[in-house]
C-alpha positions in Angstrom: 0.1 0.0 0.0 1.2 3.3 -1.3 0.9 6.1 1.4 1.8 9.8 0.0 3.9 11.9 2.1 3.1 15.5 3.5 6.0 16.7 1.1 4.5 14.5 -1.7 1.0 16.8 -1.3 3.1 19.9 -0.6 4.4 20.2 -4.4 1.4 19.4 -5.8 -0.2 22.8 -3.3 -2.3 20.2 -1.2 -2.4 19.6 2.2 -3.6 16.3 3.8 -6.5 16.3 5.6 -5.1 14.5 8.6 -1.7 13.7 9.3 -0.8 10.7 10.2 1.7 10.2 12.9 3.1 6.8 13.0 5.9 7.0 15.9 9.0 5.2 16.4 7.4 1.6 17.4 5.0 1.7 14.5 7.5 2.4 11.9 10.5 0.2 13.1 8.8 -2.3 15.1 8.1 -5.3 13.5 4.9 -6.4 15.7 3.8 -2.4 15.7 4.3 -2.1 11.4 1.2 -4.4 11.7 -0.9 -1.8 13.6 0.5 0.9 11.5 -0.7 -0.7 8.1 -4.3 -2.2 9.5 -5.0 1.7 11.2 -3.5 3.0 7.3 -5.7 0.6 5.5 -9.1 2.2 7.4 -7.9 5.8 6.9 -8.2 5.0 3.3 -11.4 2.4 3.2 -12.9 5.6 5.3 -12.0 8.2 2.4 -9.8 10.1 4.4 -7.3 12.3 2.8 -4.1 11.4 5.2 -0.5 11.7 4.6 2.4 11.0 6.7 5.7 12.4 7.3 8.1 9.7 6.0 11.7 10.1 6.7 10.8 13.6 7.8 9.5 12.3 10.9 11.5 12.4 14.0 10.9 10.8 17.7 9.1 13.3 19.2 11.4 13.3 22.3 8.8 11.8 24.7 11.6 8.6 25.6 14.1 11.6 26.3 11.8 13.8 28.7 11.4 10.9 31.1 14.5 9.3 30.8 15.4 13.0 32.4 17.2 14.1 29.3 15.5 17.9 28.9 18.1 19.1 26.3 17.4 15.8 23.9 13.7 16.1 24.2 13.6 20.0 23.5 16.0 19.6 20.6 13.9 16.9 19.0 11.0 18.4 20.0 11.9 21.8 18.3 12.9 20.0 14.4 9.1 18.4 14.7 7.7 21.6 15.4 9.4 23.4 12.3 8.7 20.5 10.1 5.0 20.6 11.3 5.0 24.6 11.0 6.3 24.3 7.8 3.7 22.0 6.4 0.8 24.0 7.9 -0.1 21.1 9.6 -3.6 21.5 11.7 -4.9 17.8 13.0 -2.3 14.7 13.9 -3.7 11.0 14.2 -1.1 8.8 16.1 -1.6 5.1 17.4 1.0 5.9 19.8 -0.7 7.1 23.5 2.9 8.5 24.1 3.5 10.3 20.9 -0.6 11.6 21.5 0.0 12.9 24.8 3.5 14.7 24.2 2.2 15.7 20.8 -0.9 17.5 22.6 0.0 18.5 25.7 4.0 19.2 25.8 4.4 20.4 22.3 2.1 23.6 22.4 4.0 25.4 25.4 7.3 25.1 22.5 5.1 26.2 19.5 3.4 23.4 18.1 -0.3 24.0 18.5 -2.0 21.0 17.1 -5.5 19.3 17.0 -4.1 15.8 18.4 -6.4 12.9 18.7 -6.0 9.2 19.3 -7.0 6.5 17.0 -9.4 4.7 19.2 -11.5 8.1 19.2 -10.5 8.9 15.6 -11.9 5.0 14.9 -15.3 5.5 17.1 -16.1 8.6 15.2 -15.3 7.3 11.9 -17.9 4.2 12.7 -20.4 6.8 14.2 -20.1 8.9 11.1 -21.0 5.8 9.0 -17.7 6.1 6.8 -16.7 2.7 8.1 -19.3 -0.3 8.7 -18.5 -3.6 10.6 -19.9 -6.6 9.3 -22.1 -8.7 11.6 -20.8 -12.3 12.9 -17.6 -11.3 12.4 -14.8 -13.7 13.8 -14.9 -11.7 17.5 -18.6 -12.4 17.9 -19.1 -14.0 21.5 -15.9 -14.0 22.2 -14.2 -12.5 25.3 -12.3 -9.7 25.1 -10.7 -7.1 28.0 -9.3 -4.2 27.7 -5.9 -2.4 28.8 -5.9 1.0 29.9 -3.0 2.4 28.9 -1.5 5.5 31.5 -1.0 7.9 28.9 -4.3 7.7 27.2 -6.3 6.8 30.8 -5.2 8.3 33.4 -3.3 11.1 31.6 -5.8 12.0 28.9 -8.8 10.9 30.8 -9.7 8.5 27.6 -11.6 5.6 28.8 -14.7 5.3 26.9 -13.8 5.5 23.4 -11.8 2.0 22.9 -14.7 0.7 25.1 -17.4 1.8 22.8 -15.4 1.1 19.5 -15.0 -3.3 21.1 -18.4 -2.9 22.6 -20.0 -2.4 18.6 -17.9 -6.4 17.8 -20.9 -8.2 19.6 -18.4 -9.8 22.1 -18.5 -9.9 25.5 -15.9 -7.0 27.1 -14.9 -7.6 30.0 -13.3 -5.5 33.2 -9.7 -6.4 34.8 -10.0 -5.8 38.8 -7.9 -2.8 38.1 -9.1 -1.0 35.3 -10.0 2.6 34.2 -8.3 5.2 36.4 -7.1 2.4 38.8 -5.6 0.7 36.0 -2.3 -1.2 36.8 0.7 0.2 34.1 1.6 -2.8 32.0 5.5 -1.3 32.7 6.5 0.3 29.3 6.2 3.9 30.8 8.7 6.1 32.1 11.5 4.5 30.0 11.1 1.4 31.9 10.5 -0.8 28.7 14.5 0.4 28.0 16.1 -1.3 31.5 15.8 -4.2 33.9 13.9 -3.8 36.8 15.1 -3.0 39.9 17.1 -5.2 42.5 13.6 -7.5 44.9 11.3 -6.3 42.4 9.3 -8.5 39.5 8.3 -7.1 36.3 5.0 -5.6 36.6 3.9 -6.8 32.9 3.5 -10.3 33.9 1.3 -9.0 36.9 -0.8 -7.0 35.0 -0.9 -10.1 32.4 -2.0 -12.3 34.6 -4.7 -10.1 35.7 -5.6 -9.9 32.3 -5.3 -14.0 31.9 -7.9 -14.1 34.9 -10.8 -12.6 33.1 -10.6 -15.3 30.8 -10.7 -13.3 28.3 -9.7 -14.9 24.9 -8.1 -11.4 23.4 -6.7 -8.5 25.1 -6.7 -5.5 23.4 -4.8 -2.9 24.1 -4.1 0.6 21.9 -0.8 1.1 22.6 2.2 -0.4 21.0 4.4 -0.5 24.0 1.4 -1.8 26.0 1.4 -4.3 23.4 4.6 -5.4 23.7 4.6 -5.8 27.6 1.2 -7.7 27.3 2.1 -10.1 24.8 5.5 -10.8 26.8 3.6 -12.0 29.9 1.4 -14.0 28.3 4.2 -15.4 26.7 5.6 -15.5 29.7 2.4 -17.2 30.9 2.6 -20.0 27.6 -0.9 -18.9 27.0 0.3 -17.3 23.3 -1.7 -19.9 21.6 -4.9 -19.3 23.3 -4.9 -15.9 24.0 -3.7 -13.1 21.5 -2.9 -9.6 22.1 -4.2 -7.4 19.9 -4.3 -3.6 18.8 -7.9 -2.1 18.4 -7.2 -1.0 15.0 -6.4 -4.6 14.0 -9.2 -5.8 15.8 -11.4 -3.3 13.9 -9.6 -3.9 10.6 -10.7 -7.7 10.9 -14.2 -6.9 10.9 -15.2 -4.3 8.5 -17.6 -4.9 5.7 
């Protein structure tokens, strides 16, 4: 699938309706690339005029800021803002809550003011507007699905309903973990924890969170963050349940159910 870049449109004197911010995970991680392709396919199916930055997209700088390297963060952020403002970008959609949070809440202080939407909210809008239609009796009908709240989507930005409303349209059984919504347990990927070993005397939090998900009896663990997806997948593998329980992004789930 060929995806236009903003630069391609710019030379034609055009601008995208939406900029799809792919993010580092969605660009380079093979597992997350499947989420990127699924969401891009739905944007095309819905007739959204979208584009990506391609090679001009840099890391938002979120991992650097969370790890305490403010200089590196600001250097990366200013480069991105110059590019986005140069193309007069107004609306951004992303499948990564970390990118979503920093673009929406932290870039404005540096001169980057955009309408930023997470892909679960965008998918809900497309479905409600009839631009995406789901088939009846799909592959998830009657299955138990539990949803893991991303910290940067939930507690940081109070987005709890959009992912659940999208999943509820599948005619599946949505089961909640004991700790969910504002009291949900972090998967362990935030704050640069994904890139380091656990401290002495502690166990990996993703194993505990994955056990909570598995205890619901769900056949599918739905996530809305590529980092959460990685951590929950590792937890399911650790429990040797990967053959019976799938960890899928909401974009992948909905892409499989489109008419």
